[in-house]
C-alpha positions as CSV (number, residue, x, y, z in Angstrom):
1,X,107.9,34.6,99.5
2,X,108.1,31.1,101.6
3,X,111.4,29.3,101.2
4,X,110.8,26.7,98.5
5,X,110.7,23.0,99.5
6,X,113.9,21.3,98.2
7,X,113.5,18.7,95.8
8,X,115.8,15.8,94.8
9,X,116.0,16.9,91.2
10,X,115.8,14.2,88.4
11,X,113.6,12.0,90.7
12,X,111.2,14.7,90.9
13,X,110.6,14.5,87.1
14,X,109.0,11.0,87.4
15,X,106.1,12.7,89.6
16,X,103.3,14.3,87.7
17,X,104.1,17.8,88.5
18,X,107.1,19.9,87.9
19,X,110.5,19.4,89.9
20,X,110.8,20.8,93.4
21,X,113.7,23.4,93.7
22,X,117.1,21.7,94.1
23,X,119.9,23.3,96.7
24,X,121.3,24.6,93.4
25,X,118.1,26.2,92.3
26,X,117.9,28.0,95.5
27,X,121.5,29.2,95.2
28,X,120.7,30.6,91.7
29,X,117.9,32.2,93.3
30,X,120.0,33.9,96.0
31,X,122.1,35.4,93.2
32,X,118.9,37.1,91.6
33,X,118.6,34.0,88.8
34,X,115.9,31.7,88.1
35,X,115.4,28.2,86.9
36,X,112.4,26.2,85.7
37,X,112.1,24.7,89.1
38,X,111.7,28.2,90.4
39,X,109.7,29.8,87.9
40,X,106.8,27.2,88.3
41,X,106.5,27.6,92.0
42,X,102.9,28.5,93.0
43,X,103.8,31.7,94.3
44,X,105.8,32.8,91.3
45,X,103.2,31.8,89.1
46,X,100.5,33.7,91.1
47,X,103.1,36.9,91.0
48,X,103.4,36.8,87.3
49,X,99.8,37.0,86.6
50,X,99.9,40.4,88.4
51,X,102.7,41.9,86.8
52,X,102.0,44.6,84.2
53,X,102.7,43.8,80.6
54,X,106.2,45.7,79.6
55,X,106.4,48.5,77.0
56,X,108.0,47.6,73.6
57,X,111.3,49.5,75.0
58,X,111.4,47.6,78.2
59,X,111.0,44.2,76.4
60,X,113.6,44.9,74.1
61,X,115.8,45.9,77.1
62,X,114.7,42.6,78.9
63,X,115.8,40.6,75.8
64,X,118.8,42.4,75.2
65,X,120.0,41.4,79.0
66,X,118.8,38.0,78.4
67,X,120.7,37.7,75.2
68,X,124.0,38.9,77.2
69,X,123.4,36.3,79.9
70,X,123.1,33.7,77.1
71,X,126.3,34.6,75.6
72,X,128.2,34.5,78.9
73,X,126.7,31.0,79.5
74,X,127.9,29.9,76.1
75,X,131.5,31.5,76.9
76,X,131.2,29.7,80.2
77,X,130.3,26.0,78.9
78,X,133.1,26.8,75.9
79,X,135.7,27.3,78.5
80,X,134.5,24.0,80.8
81,X,134.5,22.1,77.5
82,X,138.2,22.5,77.1
83,X,139.1,21.8,80.7
84,X,136.8,18.6,80.6
85,X,138.3,17.5,77.3
86,X,141.8,18.0,79.0
87,X,140.6,16.2,82.2
88,X,139.1,13.2,80.2
89,X,142.2,13.0,78.2
90,X,144.2,12.7,81.3
91,X,142.2,10.4,83.0
92,X,142.2,8.1,79.9
93,X,146.2,8.3,79.9
94,X,146.2,7.2,83.6
95,X,143.6,4.6,83.2
96,X,146.0,3.1,80.4
97,X,148.9,3.2,82.6
98,X,147.3,1.7,85.3
99,X,146.2,-1.2,83.3
100,X,149.5,-1.8,81.7
101,X,151.0,-1.7,85.3
102,X,148.4,-4.4,86.6
103,X,149.0,-6.4,83.5
104,X,152.8,-6.2,83.9
105,X,152.2,-7.3,87.6
106,X,149.9,-10.1,87.1
107,X,152.6,-11.5,84.4
108,X,155.5,-11.0,86.9
109,X,153.2,-13.0,89.6
110,X,152.5,-15.7,87.2
111,X,156.1,-16.3,86.4
112,X,157.0,-16.0,89.9
113,X,154.3,-18.6,91.0
114,X,155.5,-20.8,88.5
115,X,159.0,-20.5,89.7
116,X,157.9,-20.9,93.2
117,X,156.0,-24.1,92.5
118,X,159.2,-25.5,90.4
119,X,161.8,-24.7,92.9
120,X,159.9,-26.0,95.9
121,X,159.4,-29.0,94.2
122,X,162.9,-29.5,93.6
123,X,163.6,-28.5,97.2
124,X,161.1,-31.0,98.5
125,X,162.1,-33.7,96.4
126,X,165.8,-33.4,97.2
127,X,165.2,-33.6,100.9
128,X,163.3,-37.1,100.7
């Protein structure tokens, strides 16, 4: 099979055809996985037409393996969900602290600017 042409992902969806495989699709294929972008490649579609129909036992085995993979995927995303929530919470906390520090700085700067103007006017007027 020829190496699929890399696409740009979401941008390809605007075209009339299916998206071209991205670098991520190629990496998935290297690990014996598949994606929609890979499944609709002309050579894969043609090859799938020539495959014999599986027996009922083979189909049950295929579906059982697919179900196991889907369960693993659910576990994977559930783990990421907790970590993503934690990251989001930490970023919000940091953002709030940064915003408060910036507001404190601006308030101190305003006071310092006013003091500077007031004292410079006093010094300038006392020299005259």
